[in-house]
LOBASE-683801 format. One record per atom (N, C-alpha, C): residue number from 1; y, x, z. Coordinates in steps of 0.05 Angstrom, whole numbers, plus 5000, padded with zeros to 4 digits. Layout:
PT     k   north   east     up
PT   NUM       Y      X      Z
...
END
This chain:
PT     k   north   east     up
PT     1    5957   8175   9640
PT     1    5978   8156   9634
PT     1    5997   8155   9657
PT     2    6023   8156   9651
PT     2    6044   8153   9671
PT     2    6056   8126   9669
PT     3    6063   8114   9692
PT     3    6077   8088   9692
PT     3    6105   8092   9682
PT     4    6117   8071   9671
PT     4    6145   8073   9661
PT     4    6164   8082   9683
PT     5    6161   8072   9707
PT     5    6179   8080   9728
PT     5    6177   8109   9735
PT     6    6152   8120   9734
PT     6    6148   8148   9740
PT     6    6161   8166   9718
PT     7    6159   8157   9693
PT     7    6171   8172   9671
PT     7    6202   8172   9674
PT     8    6213   8149   9681
PT     8    6242   8147   9685
PT     8    6251   8164   9707
PT     9    6236   8165   9729
PT     9    6244   8182   9752
PT     9    6243   8212   9744
PT    10    6222   8219   9729
PT    10    6219   8246   9719
PT    10    6243   8254   9701
PT    11    6249   8237   9682
PT    11    6271   8241   9663
PT    11    6298   8243   9677
PT    12    6303   8227   9697
PT    12    6329   8224   9709
PT    12    6335   8243   9732
PT    13    6315   8260   9740
PT    13    6320   8278   9763
PT    13    6342   8298   9756
PT    14    6353   8310   9776
PT    14    6374   8330   9771
PT    14    6366   8350   9750
PT    15    6383   8356   9731
PT    15    6376   8372   9708
PT    15    6363   8399   9716
PT    16    6374   8414   9736
PT    16    6361   8439   9744
PT    16    6332   8435   9752
PT    17    6326   8413   9766
PT    17    6298   8408   9774
PT    17    6281   8402   9750
PT    18    6291   8385   9732
PT    18    6276   8378   9708
PT    18    6270   8402   9691
PT    19    6290   8419   9687
PT    19    6286   8443   9670
PT    19    6266   8462   9683
PT    20    6269   8466   9710
PT    20    6251   8484   9724
PT    20    6222   8474   9722
PT    21    6218   8448   9726
PT    21    6191   8436   9724
PT    21    6179   8439   9696
PT    22    6196   8434   9676
PT    22    6186   8437   9648
PT    22    6179   8466   9642
PT    23    6196   8485   9651
PT    23    6190   8513   9646
PT    23    6164   8521   9660
PT    24    6159   8511   9684
PT    24    6135   8518   9699
PT    24    6110   8507   9685
PT    25    6111   8482   9676
PT    25    6088   8470   9662
PT    25    6083   8485   9636
PT    26    6104   8491   9622
PT    26    6101   8505   9596
PT    26    6087   8531   9599
PT    27    6095   8547   9619
PT    27    6083   8573   9623
PT    27    6054   8572   9632
PT    28    6045   8549   9643
PT    28    6017   8547   9651
PT    28    5999   8544   9627
PT    29    6009   8534   9604
PT    29    5993   8529   9581
PT    29    5999   8546   9556
PT    30    6024   8556   9555
PT    30    6034   8570   9531
PT    30    6047   8596   9538
PT    31    6048   8613   9518
PT    31    6064   8638   9520
PT    31    6093   8630   9512
PT    32    6112   8631   9531
PT    32    6139   8621   9525
PT    32    6154   8638   9505
PT    33    6143   8661   9497
PT    33    6157   8678   9478
PT    33    6147   8674   9450
PT    34    6128   8655   9446
PT    34    6117   8651   9419
PT    34    6124   8623   9408
PT    35    6129   8622   9382
PT    35    6138   8597   9370
PT    35    6122   8593   9344
PT    36    6112   8568   9341
PT    36    6097   8561   9317
PT    36    6118   8553   9295
PT    37    6114   8565   9271
PT    37    6131   8558   9248
PT    37    6115   8540   9229
PT    38    6128   8517   9222
PT    38    6115   8498   9203
PT    38    6135   8494   9180
PT    39    6123   8488   9157
PT    39    6140   8482   9133
PT    39    6132   8454   9123
PT    40    6153   8439   9116
PT    40    6149   8411   9107
PT    40    6155   8409   9077
PT    41    6137   8396   9062
PT    41    6140   8393   9033
PT    41    6137   8364   9026
PT    42    6155   8354   9009
PT    42    6153   8327   9000
PT    42    6137   8326   8974
PT    43    6113   8314   8976
PT    43    6095   8313   8952
PT    43    6104   8291   8933
PT    44    6115   8269   8944
PT    44    6125   8247   8928
PT    44    6150   8237   8941
PT    45    6172   8234   8926
PT    45    6198   8229   8938
PT    45    6211   8204   8927
PT    46    6222   8188   8945
PT    46    6238   8165   8938
PT    46    6223   8140   8929
PT    47    6238   8119   8922
PT    47    6227   8093   8913
PT    47    6208   8081   8933
PT    48    6214   8084   8959
PT    48    6196   8074   8980
PT    48    6201   8045   8984
PT    49    6179   8030   8987
PT    49    6181   8001   8991
PT    49    6190   7993   9019
PT    50    6188   8012   9038
PT    50    6195   8006   9066
PT    50    6225   8008   9071
PT    51    6235   7995   9092
PT    51    6264   7994   9096
PT    51    6273   8008   9121
PT    52    6259   8030   9128
PT    52    6267   8045   9152
PT    52    6296   8053   9150
PT    53    6312   8045   9170
PT    53    6341   8046   9169
PT    53    6352   8074   9168
PT    54    6336   8094   9177
PT    54    6345   8121   9178
PT    54    6339   8137   9152
PT    55    6323   8125   9134
PT    55    6311   8141   9113
PT    55    6325   8138   9086
PT    56    6331   8161   9074
PT    56    6344   8161   9047
PT    56    6325   8153   9025
PT    57    6299   8154   9030
PT    57    6280   8149   9008
PT    57    6274   8119   9004
PT    58    6284   8102   9021
PT    58    6279   8073   9018
PT    58    6293   8062   8993
PT    59    6278   8046   8978
PT    59    6289   8032   8955
PT    59    6308   8010   8963
PT    60    6309   8003   8989
PT    60    6327   7983   8999
PT    60    6355   7994   9004
PT    61    6358   8020   9004
PT    61    6384   8032   9011
PT    61    6397   8045   8986
PT    62    6422   8054   8990
PT    62    6437   8064   8968
PT    62    6441   8094   8969
PT    63    6424   8108   8984
PT    63    6426   8137   8986
PT    63    6420   8150   8959
PT    64    6433   8173   8955
PT    64    6430   8187   8929
PT    64    6406   8207   8931
PT    65    6383   8197   8923
PT    65    6359   8213   8925
PT    65    6345   8213   8898
PT    66    6337   8236   8889
PT    66    6323   8238   8864
PT    66    6294   8229   8868
PT    67    6285   8211   8851
PT    67    6258   8200   8853
PT    67    6239   8219   8838
PT    68    6219   8229   8852
PT    68    6199   8247   8839
PT    68    6171   8236   8844
PT    69    6154   8236   8823
PT    69    6126   8228   8826
PT    69    6110   8250   8841
PT    70    6085   8245   8845
PT    70    6068   8264   8860
PT    70    6068   8291   8846
PT    71    6073   8312   8862
PT    71    6073   8339   8852
PT    71    6045   8347   8843
PT    72    6044   8365   8823
PT    72    6018   8375   8816
PT    72    6010   8397   8835
PT    73    5985   8404   8836
PT    73    5974   8422   8857
PT    73    5987   8449   8855
PT    74    5991   8460   8832
PT    74    6002   8487   8830
PT    74    6030   8489   8840
PT    75    6046   8468   8836
PT    75    6074   8468   8846
PT    75    6073   8467   8877
PT    76    6054   8453   8889
PT    76    6052   8453   8918
PT    76    6043   8480   8928
PT    77    6025   8493   8914
PT    77    6015   8519   8923
PT    77    6037   8541   8922
PT    78    6055   8538   8903
PT    78    6078   8557   8903
PT    78    6093   8555   8929
PT    79    6099   8531   8937
PT    79    6113   8527   8963
PT    79    6097   8536   8986
PT    80    6071   8531   8986
PT    80    6053   8538   9008
PT    80    6051   8569   9011
PT    81    6049   8583   8988
PT    81    6048   8612   8990
PT    81    6074   8623   9001
PT    82    6097   8612   8992
PT    82    6123   8622   9002
PT    82    6125   8617   9032
PT    83    6115   8594   9041
PT    83    6116   8587   9069
PT    83    6099   8607   9085
PT    84    6075   8613   9075
PT    84    6058   8632   9089
PT    84    6071   8659   9091
PT    85    6084   8668   9069
PT    85    6097   8694   9070
PT    85    6121   8694   9089
PT    86    6133   8671   9094
PT    86    6155   8669   9113
PT    86    6146   8666   9141
PT    87    6120   8664   9146
PT    87    6110   8663   9173
PT    87    6099   8636   9183
PT    88    6100   8616   9165
PT    88    6090   8590   9174
PT    88    6059   8590   9175
PT    89    6048   8577   9194
PT    89    6019   8575   9197
PT    89    6010   8546   9191
PT    90    6028   8527   9190
PT    90    6021   8499   9184
PT    90    6038   8489   9161
PT    91    6025   8478   9141
PT    91    6039   8467   9118
PT    91    6037   8437   9119
PT    92    6059   8424   9122
PT    92    6060   8395   9126
PT    92    6069   8381   9101
PT    93    6054   8362   9091
PT    93    6059   8349   9065
PT    93    6061   8319   9069
PT    94    6082   8308   9057
PT    94    6087   8279   9060
PT    94    6091   8266   9033
PT    95    6083   8240   9032
PT    95    6089   8224   9008
PT    95    6106   8200   9017
PT    96    6125   8193   9000
PT    96    6141   8169   9005
PT    96    6123   8144   9000
PT    97    6131   8122   9012
PT    97    6116   8097   9007
PT    97    6102   8087   9031
PT    98    6095   8062   9031
PT    98    6081   8049   9053
PT    98    6054   8062   9058
PT    99    6040   8070   9036
PT    99    6014   8082   9038
PT    99    6008   8096   9011
PT   100    5987   8112   9011
PT   100    5977   8124   8987
PT   100    5950   8111   8981
PT   101    5950   8094   8960
PT   101    5926   8079   8954
PT   101    5904   8097   8943
PT   102    5879   8087   8947
PT   102    5856   8101   8936
PT   102    5859   8103   8905
PT   103    5850   8124   8894
PT   103    5852   8127   8865
PT   103    5859   8156   8858
PT   104    5872   8159   8835
PT   104    5878   8186   8824
PT   104    5896   8201   8843
PT   105    5917   8188   8853
PT   105    5936   8203   8870
PT   105    5923   8212   8897
PT   106    5906   8194   8908
PT   106    5893   8202   8933
PT   106    5874   8225   8928
PT   107    5859   8224   8906
PT   107    5841   8245   8899
PT   107    5856   8272   8894
PT   108    5880   8270   8882
PT   108    5896   8293   8877
PT   108    5905   8306   8904
PT   109    5912   8289   8923
PT   109    5920   8299   8949
PT   109    5896   8313   8963
PT   110    5873   8302   8960
PT   110    5849   8316   8972
PT   110    5846   8344   8960
PT   111    5850   8347   8935
PT   111    5848   8373   8922
PT   111    5870   8391   8932
PT   112    5894   8381   8935
PT   112    5916   8397   8946
PT   112    5909   8407   8974
PT   113    5897   8390   8991
PT   113    5890   8398   9018
PT   113    5870   8421   9016
PT   114    5850   8419   8999
PT   114    5829   8440   8997
PT   114    5842   8466   8989
PT   115    5861   8465   8970
PT   115    5874   8490   8961
PT   115    5892   8502   8982
PT   116    5907   8485   8996
PT   116    5925   8495   9017
PT   116    5908   8508   9040
PT   117    5886   8496   9047
PT   117    5868   8507   9067
PT   117    5857   8534   9058
PT   118    5852   8537   9032
PT   118    5841   8562   9021
PT   118    5861   8585   9024
PT   119    5886   8578   9028
PT   119    5907   8599   9032
PT   119    5908   8608   9061
PT   120    5892   8595   9078
PT   120    5892   8602   9106
PT   120    5912   8587   9123
PT   121    5924   8566   9112
PT   121    5943   8550   9126
PT   121    5930   8525   9137
PT   122    5940   8515   9160
PT   122    5933   8489   9169
PT   122    5946   8468   9151
PT   123    5933   8446   9146
PT   123    5943   8425   9129
PT   123    5949   8400   9146
PT   124    5974   8393   9146
PT   124    5982   8368   9160
PT   124    5992   8348   9139
PT   125    5981   8324   9140
PT   125    5988   8304   9120
PT   125    6003   8281   9132
PT   126    6021   8269   9117
PT   126    6036   8245   9125
PT   126    6037   8227   9101
PT   127    6019   8208   9100
PT   127    6016   8191   9076
PT   127    6021   8161   9082
PT   128    6034   8156   9105
PT   128    6039   8128   9112
PT   128    6015   8116   9126
PT   129    6012   8090   9122
PT   129    5991   8075   9135
PT   129    5964   8081   9121
PT   130    5944   8089   9136
PT   130    5918   8095   9124
PT   130    5896   8082   9140
PT   131    5872   8079   9128
PT   131    5849   8068   9141
PT   131    5832   8090   9154
PT   132    5813   8082   9170
PT   132    5795   8102   9181
PT   132    5778   8116   9160
PT   133    5770   8101   9139
PT   133    5755   8113   9117
PT   133    5771   8134   9103
PT   134    5797   8129   9098
PT   134    5814   8149   9085
PT   134    5817   8173   9103
PT   135    5820   8168   9130
PT   135    5823   8190   9148
PT   135    5798   8208   9148
PT   136    5775   8196   9146
PT   136    5750   8212   9143
PT   136    5750   8229   9118
PT   137    5760   8218   9096
PT   137    5761   8233   9071
PT   137    5781   8257   9073
PT   138    5803   8252   9087
PT   138    5823   8274   9091
PT   138    5810   8296   9108
PT   139    5796   8288   9129
PT   139    5784   8308   9146
PT   139    5763   8324   9131
PT   140    5747   8310   9114
PT   140    5726   8324   9099
PT   140    5738   8344   9079
PT   141    5762   8338   9070
PT   141    5775   8357   9051
PT   141    5788   8381   9065
PT   142    5790   8379   9092
PT   142    5801   8402   9107
PT   142    5827   8396   9121
PT   143    5837   8371   9119
PT   143    5861   8364   9134
PT   143    5858   8370   9163
PT   144    5878   8383   9175
PT   144    5877   8391   9203
PT   144    5889   8370   9221
PT   145    5912   8360   9212
PT   145    5928   8342   9229
PT   145    5940   8320   9212
PT   146    5943   8296   9223
PT   146    5956   8275   9209
PT   146    5981   8267   9224
PT   147    6004   8266   9210
PT   147    6029   8259   9222
PT   147    6035   8229   9218
PT   148    6041   8216   9239
PT   148    6050   8188   9237
PT   148    6067   8182   9262
PT   149    6093   8183   9259
PT   149    6111   8180   9281
PT   149    6114   8151   9290
PT   150    6119   8147   9316
PT   150    6126   8121   9326
PT   150    6155   8115   9323
PT   151    6171   8136   9319
PT   151    6200   8135   9314
PT   151    6216   8127   9339
PT   152    6210   8105   9352
PT   152    6225   8096   9375
PT   152    6207   8077   9391
PT   153    6219   8061   9409
PT   153    6203   8044   9426
PT   153    6195   8019   9411
PT   154    6174   8006   9422
PT   154    6166   7980   9411
PT   154    6189   7960   9413
PT   155    6205   7962   9435
PT   155    6227   7943   9439
PT   155    6248   7944   9417
PT   156    6252   7968   9406
PT   156    6273   7972   9386
PT   156    6263   7972   9357
PT   157    6237   7974   9353
PT   157    6226   7980   9327
PT   157    6234   7960   9306
PT   158    6234   7935   9312
PT   158    6240   7915   9291
PT   158    6270   7916   9283
PT   159    6287   7929   9298
PT   159    6315   7933   9291
PT   159    6318   7956   9271
PT   160    6297   7973   9269
PT   160    6298   7996   9252
PT   160    6282   7992   9226
PT   161    6260   7977   9228
PT   161    6242   7972   9205
PT   161    6233   7943   9206
PT   162    6233   7930   9183
PT   162    6223   7902   9181
PT   162    6199   7899   9163
PT   163    6193   7920   9148
PT   163    6171   7918   9127
PT   163    6144   7925   9138
PT   164    6142   7936   9162
PT   164    6117   7940   9175
PT   164    6122   7939   9205
PT   165    6101   7937   9221
PT   165    6104   7933   9250
PT   165    6096   7958   9266
PT   166    6105   7957   9290
PT   166    6097   7978   9309
PT   166    6067   7979   9312
PT   167    6054   7956   9313
PT   167    6025   7955   9317
PT   167    6011   7967   9292
PT   168    6022   7964   9269
PT   168    6010   7976   9245
PT   168    6010   8006   9247
PT   169    6032   8017   9258
PT   169    6033   8046   9261
PT   169    6012   8055   9282
PT   170    6010   8040   9303
PT   170    5989   8047   9323
PT   170    5961   8045   9312
PT   171    5956   8026   9294
PT   171    5930   8023   9282
PT   171    5923   8047   9265
PT   172    5943   8058   9251
PT   172    5938   8083   9235
PT   172    5931   8106   9253
PT   173    5946   8108   9275
PT   173    5940   8130   9294
PT   173    5912   8128   9306
PT   174    5904   8103   9312
PT   174    5877   8099   9323
PT   174    5856   8107   9301
PT   175    5861   8099   9276
PT   175    5842   8106   9255
PT   175    5840   8136   9251
PT   176    5862   8150   9253
PT   176    5862   8179   9250
PT   176    5846   8192   9273
PT   177    5851   8182   9297
PT   177    5837   8194   9320
PT   177    5807   8188   9319
PT   178    5799   8164   9310
PT   178    5771   8158   9308
PT   178    5757   8175   9287
PT   179    5772   8184   9267
PT   179    5760   8201   9246
PT   179    5759   8230   9255
PT   180    5769   8236   9278
PT   180    5768   8263   9289
PT   180    5790   8282   9281
PT   181    5811   8271   9268
PT   181    5834   8287   9262
PT   181    5853   8289   9285
PT   182    5867   8311   9287
PT   182    5888   8314   9307
PT   182    5912   8297   9298
PT   183    5928   8289   9317
PT   183    5951   8272   9311
PT   183    5977   8286   9317
PT   184    5996   8284   9299
PT   184    6023   8293   9303
PT   184    6040   8268   9305
PT   185    6052   8262   9327
PT   185    6066   8237   9331
PT   185    6090   8240   9348
PT   186    6113   8234   9338
PT   186    6138   8238   9352
PT   186    6158   8215   9348
PT   187    6183   8222   9351
PT   187    6204   8201   9349
PT   187    6230   8213   9340
PT   188    6250   8195   9339
PT   188    6277   8203   9329
PT   188    6297   8195   9350
PT   189    6314   8214   9356
PT   189    6336   8209   9375
PT   189    6362   8204   9359
PT   190    6377   8184   9367
PT   190    6403   8178   9354
PT   190    6403   8154   9336
PT   191    6382   8136   9339
PT   191    6381   8112   9323
PT   191    6398   8089   9334
PT   192    6410   8095   9357
PT   192    6425   8074   9372
PT   192    6408   8063   9395
PT   193    6387   8078   9401
PT   193    6369   8070   9423
PT   193    6382   8073   9450
PT   194    6372   8058   9469
PT   194    6381   8061   9497
PT   194    6363   8082   9511
PT   195    6371   8089   9535
PT   195    6353   8106   9552
PT   195    6326   8093   9556
PT   196    6326   8067   9561
PT   196    6301   8053   9565
PT   196    6283   8056   9541
PT   197    6295   8055   9517
PT   197    6279   8058   9492
PT   197    6265   8085   9492
PT   198    6280   8106   9500
PT   198    6268   8133   9501
PT   198    6245   8135   9521
PT   199    6249   8122   9543
PT   199    6227   8122   9564
PT   199    6203   8106   9553
PT   200    6208   8084   9541
PT   200    6186   8068   9530
PT   200    6171   8083   9508
PT   201    6186   8097   9491
PT   201    6174   8113   9470
PT   201    6155   8134   9482
PT   202    6164   8149   9502
PT   202    6147   8169   9515
PT   202    6123   8156   9528
PT   203    6127   8133   9540
PT   203    6105   8118   9553
PT   203    6084   8110   9532
PT   204    6093   8101   9508
PT   204    6073   8094   9487
PT   204    6056   8118   9480
PT   205    6068   8142   9479
PT   205    6052   8166   9473
PT   205    6030   8171   9494
PT   206    6036   8165   9519
PT   206    6016   8169   9540
PT   206    5993   8149   9538
PT   207    5997   8127   9523
PT   207    5976   8107   9520
PT   207    5957   8112   9497
PT   208    5963   8133   9481
PT   208    5944   8139   9459
PT   208    5917   8148   9470
PT   209    5896   8146   9454
PT   209    5870   8153   9463
PT   209    5868   8182   9473
PT   210    5882   8199   9460
PT   210    5884   8227   9469
PT   210    5912   8237   9463
PT   211    5922   8257   9477
PT   211    5949   8267   9473
PT   211    5953   8277   9445
PT   212    5976   8274   9433
PT   212    5981   8285   9406
PT   212    5978   8316   9406
PT   213    5969   8326   9384
PT   213    5969   8355   9380
PT   213    5998   8365   9380
PT   214    6015   8350   9367
PT   214    6044   8358   9366
PT   214    6061   8333   9369
PT   215    6084   8337   9381
PT   215    6104   8315   9385
PT   215    6130   8324   9373
PT   216    6136   8316   9348
PT   216    6162   8324   9336
PT   216    6185   8308   9349
PT   217    6205   8322   9357
PT   217    6229   8310   9367
PT   217    6250   8313   9344
PT   218    6255   8291   9330
PT   218    6274   8290   9308
PT   218    6301   8281   9319
PT   219    6322   8292   9308
PT   219    6349   8284   9314
PT   219    6360   8271   9288
PT   220    6370   8246   9291
PT   220    6379   8232   9267
PT   220    6399   8249   9250
PT   221    6393   8250   9225
PT   221    6413   8261   9205
PT   221    6425   8236   9192
PT   222    6449   8229   9198
PT   222    6461   8204   9186
PT   222    6467   8209   9156
PT   223    6452   8195   9139
PT   223    6453   8200   9110
PT   223    6470   8178   9097
PT   224    6491   8185   9082
PT   224    6506   8165   9068
PT   224    6488   8147   9051
PT   225    6494   8121   9052
PT   225    6478   8101   9037
PT   225    6456   8089   9053
PT   226    6451   8098   9078
PT   226    6432   8086   9095
PT   226    6446   8070   9117
PT   227    6433   8050   9128
PT   227    6446   8033   9149
PT   227    6456   8049   9173
PT   228    6445   8072   9178
PT   228    6453   8088   9202
PT   228    6472   8111   9195
PT   229    6485   8109   9172
PT   229    6501   8132   9164
PT   229    6524   8138   9183
PT   230    6533   8119   9198
PT   230    6556   8123   9216
PT   230    6549   8129   9245
PT   231    6524   8134   9251
PT   231    6516   8138   9279
PT   231    6527   8164   9290
PT   232    6536   8163   9315
PT   232    6548   8187   9328
PT   232    6526   8207   9336
PT   233    6532   8232   9339
PT   233    6512   8252   9347
PT   233    6502   8247   9375
PT   234    6478   8256   9381
PT   234    6466   8254   9408
PT   234    6475   8277   9424
PT   235    6485   8273   9449
PT   235    6493   8295   9466
PT   235    6469   8314   9471
PT   236    6475   8340   9470
PT   236    6454   8360   9473
PT   236    6438   8356   9499
PT   237    6451   8350   9521
PT   237    6437   8347   9546
PT   237    6417   8324   9545
PT   238    6423   8303   9530
PT   238    6404   8281   9527
PT   238    6379   8290   9511
PT   239    6384   8307   9491
PT   239    6361   8318   9476
PT   239    6344   8335   9493
PT   240    6357   8352   9510
PT   240    6342   8370   9527
PT   240    6326   8354   9548
PT   241    6337   8332   9558
PT   241    6322   8316   9577
PT   241    6296   8305   9565
PT   242    6298   8295   9540
PT   242    6274   8284   9526
PT   242    6253   8306   9522
PT   243    6262   8330   9513
PT   243    6244   8352   9508
PT   243    6230   8360   9534
PT   244    6245   8364   9555
PT   244    6234   8373   9580
PT   244    6215   8352   9591
PT   245    6222   8326   9589
PT   245    6204   8305   9599
PT   245    6178   8305   9583
PT   246    6180   8307   9557
PT   246    6157   8308   9540
PT   246    6139   8332   9547
PT   247    6150   8355   9552
PT   247    6134   8378   9559
PT   247    6119   8373   9585
PT   248    6131   8361   9604
PT   248    6117   8356   9630
PT   248    6095   8335   9626
PT   249    6100   8315   9610
PT   249    6080   8294   9606
PT   249    6057   8303   9589
PT   250    6062   8322   9571
PT   250    6042   8331   9552
PT   250    6040   8361   9552
PT   251    6028   8373   9573
PT   251    6027   8402   9575
PT   251    6013   8416   9552
PT   252    5993   8404   9540
PT   252    5978   8417   9519
PT   252    5987   8412   9491
PT   253    6007   8395   9487
PT   253    6017   8388   9461
PT   253    6039   8407   9452
PT   254    6040   8412   9426
PT   254    6063   8426   9415
PT   254    6087   8407   9416
PT   255    6110   8416   9425
PT   255    6135   8401   9423
PT   255    6151   8413   9401
PT   256    6156   8398   9380
PT   256    6168   8410   9356
PT   256    6197   8400   9352
PT   257    6215   8419   9350
PT   257    6242   8413   9341
PT   257    6240   8408   9311
PT   258    6246   8384   9302
PT   258    6241   8376   9274
PT   258    6267   8370   9260
PT   259    6268   8348   9246
PT   259    6292   8342   9231
PT   259    6317   8342   9249
PT   260    6339   8351   9238
PT   260    6364   8352   9253
PT   260    6368   8377   9269
PT   261    6349   8395   9269
PT   261    6352   8419   9285
PT   261    6376   8436   9276
PT   262    6382   8435   9250
PT   262    6404   8451   9240
PT   262    6431   8442   9252
PT   263    6432   8418   9264
PT   263    6456   8409   9277
PT   263    6460   8421   9305
PT   264    6440   8434   9315
PT   264    6441   8446   9342
PT   264    6450   8475   9340
PT   265    6466   8483   9359
PT   265    6475   8511   9360
PT   265    6451   8528   9368
PT   266    6453   8554   9364
PT   266    6433   8573   9373
PT   266    6428   8570   9403
PT   267    6449   8566   9418
PT   267    6446   8564   9447
PT   267    6430   8539   9454
PT   268    6436   8517   9440
PT   268    6421   8492   9446
PT   268    6392   8495   9439
PT   269    6386   8508   9417
PT   269    6358   8513   9409
PT   269    6344   8530   9430
PT   270    6358   8551   9439
PT   270    6346   8569   9459
PT   270    6340   8553   9485
PT   271    6358   8535   9492
PT   271    6354   8518   9516
PT   271    6329   8500   9512
PT   272    6326   8489   9488
PT   272    6302   8473   9482
PT   272    6277   8489   9484
PT   273    6277   8514   9475
PT   273    6253   8531   9477
PT   273    6247   8537   9506
PT   274    6268   8542   9522
PT   274    6263   8546   9551
PT   274    6250   8522   9564
PT   275    6256   8499   9555
PT   275    6246   8474   9567
PT   275    6219   8465   9555
PT   276    6208   8481   9537
PT   276    6181   8475   9528
PT   276    6177   8469   9498
PT   277    6199   8468   9483
PT   277    6195   8465   9454
PT   277    6183   8492   9444
PT   278    6161   8490   9429
PT   278    6148   8514   9420
PT   278    6138   8513   9391
PT   279    6152   8496   9375
PT   279    6145   8493   9347
PT   279    6171   8484   9333
PT   280    6174   8494   9308
PT   280    6197   8485   9292
PT   280    6189   8481   9263
PT   281    6204   8464   9250
PT   281    6203   8463   9221
PT   281    6222   8484   9211
PT   282    6213   8501   9193
PT   282    6230   8522   9181
PT   282    6231   8517   9151
PT   283    6252   8527   9139
PT   283    6256   8523   9110
PT   283    6283   8510   9105
PT   284    6292   8513   9080
PT   284    6319   8504   9073
PT   284    6321   8474   9069
PT   285    6298   8460   9066
PT   285    6299   8431   9062
PT   285    6276   8418   9076
PT   286    6281   8395   9090
PT   286    6261   8379   9103
PT   286    6261   8352   9089
PT   287    6243   8348   9070
PT   287    6242   8324   9054
PT   287    6268   8320   9039
PT   288    6287   8304   9050
PT   288    6313   8300   9037
PT   288    6336   8310   9053
PT   289    6331   8322   9076
PT   289    6353   8331   9093
PT   289    6354   8361   9095
PT   290    6376   8371   9105
PT   290    6381   8400   9106
PT   290    6363   8413   9127
PT   291    6352   8436   9120
PT   291    6337   8453   9139
PT   291    6355   8476   9148
PT   292    6343   8500   9150
PT   292    6358   8523   9158
PT   292    6359   8543   9135
PT   293    6380   8559   9134
PT   293    6384   8579   9113
PT   293    6361   8600   9114
PT   294    6355   8610   9091
PT   294    6334   8631   9089
PT   294    6340   8654   9108
PT   295    6320   8661   9124
PT   295    6322   8683   9143
PT   295    6335   8676   9169
PT   296    6347   8652   9171
PT   296    6362   8646   9196
PT   296    6343   8643   9220
PT   297    6319   8632   9216
PT   297    6301   8628   9239
PT   297    6290   8655   9248
PT   298    6284   8673   9229
PT   298    6275   8700   9237
PT   298    6296   8714   9254
PT   299    6321   8711   9245
PT   299    6343   8724   9260
PT   299    6346   8712   9288
PT   300    6342   8685   9290
PT   300    6343   8672   9316
PT   300    6321   8682   9334
PT   301    6297   8684   9324
PT   301    6274   8694   9340
PT   301    6279   8722   9349
PT   302    6289   8738   9331
PT   302    6295   8766   9338
PT   302    6316   8768   9361
PT   303    6337   8752   9358
PT   303    6358   8751   9378
PT   303    6348   8743   9406
PT   304    6329   8724   9406
PT   304    6318   8714   9431
PT   304    6294   8731   9441
PT   305    6285   8750   9426
PT   305    6262   8766   9434
PT   305    6237   8751   9433
PT   306    6235   8731   9415
PT   306    6211   8715   9412
PT   306    6197   8723   9386
PT   307    6172   8715   9384
PT   307    6156   8721   9361
PT   307    6142   8695   9351
PT   308    6134   8695   9326
PT   308    6121   8672   9314
PT   308    6091   8674   9320
PT   309    6079   8650   9323
PT   309    6050   8649   9325
PT   309    6037   8657   9299
PT   310    6015   8671   9300
PT   310    6001   8680   9276
PT   310    5975   8664   9272
END
């Protein structure tokens, strides 16, 4: 665990020093020429009871999103096979809503996990708030990782969401860890947060019982019809500082460029990889936001002389 002041000092040091330190730490744990490819699939879309200000799927907002019920298993497997053929090793699946209640839908998700695992892919689930008992059931079905982002700092959280609390999110993360699942837990840049909020967010990650398996760094995609539709873009150097600081704080965690990556130039993405980002979401769609064009990520890797993890 790092103190807040220590994290702030780390983050604020001269950029060449920060980048050099992040590169050094990264090379001690990872091959800097290899990148993990992940694909994200929305199993159930829209009509969400929660009011997360950044999200198009909230029933509280006026975003234009098609509402879809839970996908059947075969439809999911079509996407999973395509992802595997494109080089992804982790298939990440999310459902809209506060939680996925026990019953037919939860049982259907367990079957989907078993079938995705049978394809040789890691299965990462994001089902909202869950209990420890549910986490045990997911693990028994073959779930590898559970995603539950903190989004931002505790200080800012109630300005972004009012329908659940920061502590409820932490309770789900604790339940997942107690069940023996790995945790994927990250945040979003560009919500209107201050620098202090970013430092507090990173500090909260250091307080978890064990470091996250993966830390997604999302960049806000301002979606028309959501309360944050008019937010300005985050300067690239600020994104790089967060990525580099996260790499130093969490040497063994995957740092993933997640939503909003398509807004970054190839040069900005290369800079992020140099500073320790070693995982990306690939594919043309990430839930309800734009991903990358087919073949674009393979071309980027080729240009950079990098290869995908197998």
